[in-house]
C-alpha positions in Angstrom: 15.8 -3.0 -22.4 14.7 -2.3 -18.9 16.1 0.9 -17.3 17.5 0.3 -13.9 16.3 2.1 -10.8 19.4 4.2 -10.5 18.9 5.6 -14.0 15.3 6.4 -13.2 16.3 8.2 -10.0 18.9 10.3 -11.9 16.3 11.2 -14.5 13.9 12.3 -11.8 16.5 14.3 -10.0 17.4 16.1 -13.2 13.8 16.8 -14.0 13.1 18.0 -10.5 16.1 20.3 -10.5 14.6 22.2 -13.5 11.1 22.3 -12.2 9.6 25.7 -11.6 5.9 24.8 -11.0 5.3 25.1 -7.2 2.1 23.1 -7.5 3.9 20.1 -8.8 6.6 20.4 -6.1 3.9 20.6 -3.4 2.2 17.5 -4.9 5.5 15.6 -4.8 6.0 16.7 -1.2 2.6 15.4 -0.2 3.3 12.1 -1.9 6.6 11.8 0.0 4.8 12.6 3.3 2.1 9.9 2.5 4.8 7.4 1.9 6.0 8.0 5.5 2.6 7.3 6.9 1.9 3.9 8.5 -1.3 2.5 6.9 -2.3 1.0 10.2 -2.8 4.5 11.6 -5.0 5.4 8.6 -7.6 2.6 8.8 -10.8 2.6 10.7 -11.4 1.1 14.1 -13.7 -1.5 12.5 -10.9 -2.5 10.1 -8.4 -2.8 13.0 -10.8 -4.9 15.0 -11.4 -7.2 12.0 -7.7 -7.7 11.3 -7.1 -8.4 15.0 -9.9 -10.9 15.1 -8.5 -12.6 12.0 -5.1 -12.8 13.6 -6.6 -14.2 16.8 -8.6 -16.8 14.8 -5.4 -17.8 12.9 -3.5 -18.2 16.2 -6.2 -20.5 17.4 -6.1 -22.6 14.2 -9.5 -21.4 13.0 -8.5 -21.4 9.4 -10.0 -22.5 6.1 -8.0 -23.7 3.2 -8.0 -21.7 0.0 -10.1 -24.2 -1.8 -12.7 -24.2 1.0 -12.8 -20.4 1.0 -13.1 -20.4 -2.8 -16.1 -22.7 -2.7 -17.8 -20.6 0.0 -17.3 -17.3 -1.8 -17.3 -18.4 -5.4 -20.6 -16.7 -6.3 -18.9 -13.3 -5.4 -15.6 -14.1 -7.2 
């Protein structure tokens, strides 16, 4: 039987309320902060330029079908 998300949240809250290890609490705080970060601000300029080029190409209809791309790159797949 699958536990629903509310039960998991309650379990985590209960565990967290008894936690005394500051290092684990700090790790959890860092994880929470990372979840707030927009991945777009974390990628390189080259990655941003590549994504923007791909979006521009798509807007201009410069697209390949999945089967064409698969044939082109099959030796790496």
